[in-house]
N, C-alpha and C positions, 0 to 999 in steps of 0.2 A: 503495501500498501505506500510505502513512503515513497519509493521508489514512483510509483504512479503519481504520485501528487507533487513530486520532486519534477516530473517531465512537463505536467501542468504549468506549472510555474514557472518554467524555464520556455515554454509558447507562452507566455503572459495569458495563460488562460484563469485567472484568478479566482473565478465561480468557482473551476471543478478542483483546482490546487485546494482550495477550502474544503470545497465537501470530501476531498479523499485525505486529508487530514484531521478532519475532525472526527472522520471513520476510525484513521489509524488512533487518536487520542483514546478513544474508549478502550481499545487494545492496553494503549500503554500511559494510562492518565500521572504517570509521575514522571516522564520524558523530557526533562528539560530544554532537548536538544528540538525535539518536536514543539511541544507549546513554543520554543522562540521562533519557529519557523511558522505555526499560523499567526504568534503575532505580527511575523513580517511580512504576511501576505496578505492580512487586516489592514497595514500599515499601507502598503502597494494600493490597496481599494480604494483607499483613503478614510478609514475608521480607526484613524488615531484612539480612540477610547476604548474599545474593545481590541485594538492592540497594545497597549498599555494594559490591561486584564490579561491579557496571556503573558508580556514581558513578565507581570509581576507573579505571575504562578512558576514562569519558570525558574525568576531566582528564588522562591522560596526552595522547590526543589535542590538547586546549583547556584548558593549564592556568589562561589566565586569566578562566576562567568562574567568575563572583563566587558564583552560584548551587550551582555542584558545590561550590569550596571552602568554603563555610560550612555546605553540606549536612553533608561529610565532616568538618569540622571539630566539629558538632553531635550525628556522631554516635558519634564519637572520645571526645567529652567525658562522654555518654553511659555511654561503653562504659569510663570511667574509664580511658582510656590517655592519660592528658596529653601525653605527648612528644610521639606523631601528633598531637593537638589543637593541640597548640602549630606545629608545621608550618603548618598550615594558617589558621592563626588571622597568623601572622608574612605567609603569604602574602596576605592579606585587606590588610592595613594596605600591602602592596604596590601591589595594584589601588587600593585606595584608600586612598591615607593622610591625605585630610583628614576623614576617619569616625573618631570618639573613638570607637564603641563596638569596633572589631576592636582596636583602641592599648590598650582594656581590660580584655579578653579574653585578649588577649598573657600582659599583668600578673595576669591571672587564675590560666591556666595554670601560670605558676611556681610562682604560690601554692601550687596545689590538689596542683601537684608537691613539692610541701614546700621548695621552693627561695626562701625567705623574702628572701634579699640580693637576689637579680634582679627578684625581685617587687617589692621595694621602688625600684630603679633604674628599671624602667619604670614605675612608678604615678609616678616622679618626672619621668621622660619626659613619659609624657602632660600631667602638672599645666604641665610647662614650655610644651607645643603648645598645650594649651587650659586654660588660667590660669581660663576662668570654669567650668569642669565642675567639679560639686558630687559627682558618683562619686568623682571623684579624690582629691578631697581628703579624701573621709569615708575610703576606704583608707588615706591614706596616715595618716590619724587613728590610727584603727585598727591596721595594721600597727607603725608604730612606739610602739604602745601597749605590742602583743603584744612586742616585741621592745626594750622598755624603754628607748626612746630619748628623747632631751632633744627632738627634732624635734616630739613630738606635740603640744605646746602650741603651737608655731609654725604647724604644720598650723590647728591649731584654730582660733588666733586668724585666720591668713586664712581660713576657711571660714566663721567666724563674720563677716566683714568681705563677704563676696562674698555670704552671705546676706541682710545690709540691703538691699548693694547692688542686689540681685534685687528684693525685695520692692522698695525706693522705686522701681523702672523698673517693676515693674507697677502700682505703682500709680499710677505719671504715666501711661503706658499707658492707663491702665482712663481716668484723667480724660479723656483727652485723644479717646477712642472716644465720649465720653458725649458729646459735640459734633457726632459725626460723623451720617450719616442712614445709613451702612451699618451695619449688624451680621452678627457673626460668630460661629460655634458651633467648637468644636475636635471634631473626629470622632476618635474612639481605636479606630476599630474593626480597624483595622489591624494585628492583635496575630501576635507570633511561634505559629506552631505546627509545629512538630517531625513532630507526623504528617500534617500538609498540605503538606509541603516547602514551606512559606513563610520567605523568609530573611531576617526582619525580626529584630531581635536582643531590638528591644523596642520597645513598644508607642508610637507615635508620634504627637503630634498634629497634625492635618493641619487646618488654617483651611479650614473652607466656607463660603464668602460668598453672605448670603440678598439680595439686590439685585432692585432690579424690571427685571428683564433681560426681554426678549423673547427665551425660549428659542426661537422659531421660527426666530432668527437664525442656532442653530447647525445647525439640519438641514441646512445645505449640504455642511458638514464631512464629507470622509471621511479614511477613518483606514487608512495600510499597514497591513494584516494582521499583518506584520511586528513590527511596534509593540505590537501587543496582548500583554496579558504570557499567557502559556501556562496 
């Protein structure tokens, strides 16, 4: 049944996909992956309220699924329910503690809910964990300025130094790469799209190398179907 539903979904026959997924869920009602897929097809059908219900059920059975956590965080943010959004943003930081974007979202949730003191503390925490993150410093400057705090100048000085350091680093890297036979470009096509259920929060530049490689060498590679993105 899953394969049939999946085929209908890929053919963009949403009504048939929903019908088969709903039949499947009667057989395995606690399958978080199936619940997530049902939520996704309802989202594709424009029914975000029902989609949210299924994502909530998926979260209940598998609270460590990052796709589900981020979807719910984005849904509640778009609904201006920042306290609920905060819950899932904090969960995301526990799942991926080294991912700076999720920590920034936690601070943003506090700021949007009007809790500027907690937002300030969170941005300071982010800066301590990720001292080279420009966005954290930018927000620290802004929130300190809005709160008329002297720390604004302190963080502005840090920001200026970081920008100069990053500029020198990029310039040095560009000079070093100039002598290499291998060139690369940055593919920024992977952007977060809420309606397409992509969980990237920001555009991420991914280096795609262009080398004189024999592409036939990759013909023998086999991929586990479970490793492929849904």
